[in-house]
Residue, then its C-alpha position, 0 to 999 in steps of 0.5 A: m586915592a591910589s598909593f604905592n609903597k615898594v622898596i628894592l634894595l641891594g646891599n651888605l649886612t652891617r651886622d649879624p641878623e638878630l633872630r627872635y621869636t614872638p610869644k606865638g612862635q613867629a620868627v622875626a629877624k632884625l638886620g641892618l643893610a648898607v647901600n652904597r652910592s657913588y657920584k661925581t661932584d661938580t669938580g669931577e671928584v668921585r665920592e661915595e655915600v652910604t645909607f644904613i637901613d634897618v630891615d625886619a624880616w618875618g616867618k620863614q624868610a627870617e629863619l633863612i636869613g638867620q641861618y645863612l647870612r652874616k655881617g658883610s653878606p650881600l642881599f637883594m631884597e624887596g619890601r615896604l616902608k614902615l614908619d614907627q612912632w613912639d614917645d621917648k620915656t626919658t624926654g617925653q618927645k615923640v620919636t619916629k623911625l623909618r624902616v623897611v619890612m621885607e616881603n621878598f629876598q634873594f641870596i647874592g654871591g657864591p656859597r660860603g666857604a667857596e673861594g672865600a665868597p662872603g655871601a650866600g648862594p643866589g636863588p629864591a628865598g626858599s632855596p639854600p645857598g649854592n642852589f642856583g634857581p628853583p628846583p625843576s618840577r617833577g617829571a618836567a624835562r630840563t630845557p637848556t638856557p640860551s646864551a647871547p644871540q648870535e649874528g642872525g639874532e637867534p640864540p645858539s642851541s645846546p645839545a639836549g641835556e647840556v646847560d650853558d655856563v652861567p656867566f658869573 
């Protein structure tokens, strides 16, 4: 039987990440993520609901999150659902908790301290805040990024070496 377990979330950290290390030296970060959803009721009233999600990050990702993110920081992440089960020591009843195990993430927002932005800079999981994308490979020529297509359907061309402004 086929199965698929994938979660994609965009939200804000509800607390500072708790970075710890296993006895074998593996980094693990526990964090809380708040994800908002706005909707209209039958009467036309706009309401917002918040879902709080516990997330575990491991390895280098855990260290990067612990280093760069704080309470309120925005975060885009992918992961998988994991169901934890245990027996409560006081009541003896079985307890279950659904959490997300992070597999990939991206920093969202501007670098800390830049114009009061609370988040870390966008980029892949291995890049520090403020780094807008992966580093170019050695010896590779940097090609300009095309912007929106013009009337003819073709993107405008930029002079060699210039990079168009990023619209965010």
